[in-house]
N, C-alpha and C positions, 0 to 999 in steps of 0.2 A: 517121245511119246510116253504117256503115263499108262501103266498097266491097270487092268481091272481090279487087281488086289489093292493097289495103292489108292484108287478112287474109292473103293469100299471102306478102307481104313479112314480116309479123309472124311467121308460122309458120316461114319460112326462117331468120329471125334467131334465133328460139327454138331451132331445131334446131342451128344453129351453136354457140350458147352452151352447149346441153346436151352436144354432142359435146366441146367444149373442157373443160367441167367433168368429164366422164367420163374424158378422157385425163389430166387433172390428178390425179384421184382414183386412177387406175390407177398412175401413176408414184409417188405418195406411199405407196401400200399395197404396192408391189412386185409388181404383177400382170404387169408386162412381163418379157421375158426377162432373167434375171439371170446373172451370172458366178458360179456356185456351186461349180464344180470348181476350187478354188484351194488353194494350200498353207495359207493362213490358215484356210480352212474345215476342211481335213483335220486341222489341229492342234486345232480346237475339238472334234473327235470324240474322246472319252475312253473308256478301258476302263470298263465298268460301265454305260454309257448304254444305253437301250433303242433298239430299231429305230425307234420313233416319234420319239424325240428326234433321231436321226440324220437322218431324213427331213425334220424341221423345219429342219435346217441345210442339207442337200444337195439337197433337193427330191424330188419324186415320180417323176422319170425315172431309173429304175435297171433293171438286169438282175440276175437271180439265177443263181448257179452254185454247184455243190457243190465242196467241197475235201476231198480224202482223202489218205491216206498209204499207200504200199505199199513194202515193202523186199524186192526180189527175189521169192523164192518165198514169203516170209512176208507174209501179208496183215494189215495193222494197220487196225483199224476205228476211225479217229479222223476223224470227219466234222464239218465245220462248214459253216454257211451263209455264203457269201461273196456280197456284193452289190457291184455295180460301177456307179459314176456316171461318165459320159463327157461331155466337152465340149471342142471345138476342139483335139483332139490331146492332151488331158489326161484322166487318169482317177484316181479314188479307189476303192480296194478296201477294204471293211470286212468283217472276219470276225466272225461272231456265234456264240455258243454259248448255247443256250436263250434266244434273243432278247436277249442282252446282248453288247455289244461286247467282243471279245477284243483286237483290234488293228486299225489302219487304216494304209494306205500310199498315198502319192501318186506318180504316174508322169506324165511329160511327154515327148511326142515332139518338143517344140519346145525348141531350145537357149535358154539364158538370154540375155536382152538386156543387153549391156554399156552402161553409161551413156556418153553422148557427152561428150567433153572440151569445156569452155567456152572 
């Protein structure tokens, strides 16, 4: 017969192993925070892509804003949906027309890092 202390140790060991396997699975599947707002990802966003394809690249954390044009007293009705992804002082703005990418832009508040001399 197994004692209560042995069962407790076995359960604790199983919990630690399960936690370790869960963390490993999360890191392999990309469930942890990712650096998605990058120049490389902005360049992957191409005209003609759907909104869903862009979300697959940049992630589900975005904000939506409208973009329109007006010229003085003349009101021009050219509106597009613009979605913005932000991360660590960087942002990617993607302009859509009828759920299709028209263009994307990358902005950074951080100056580029110069390589150190060896």
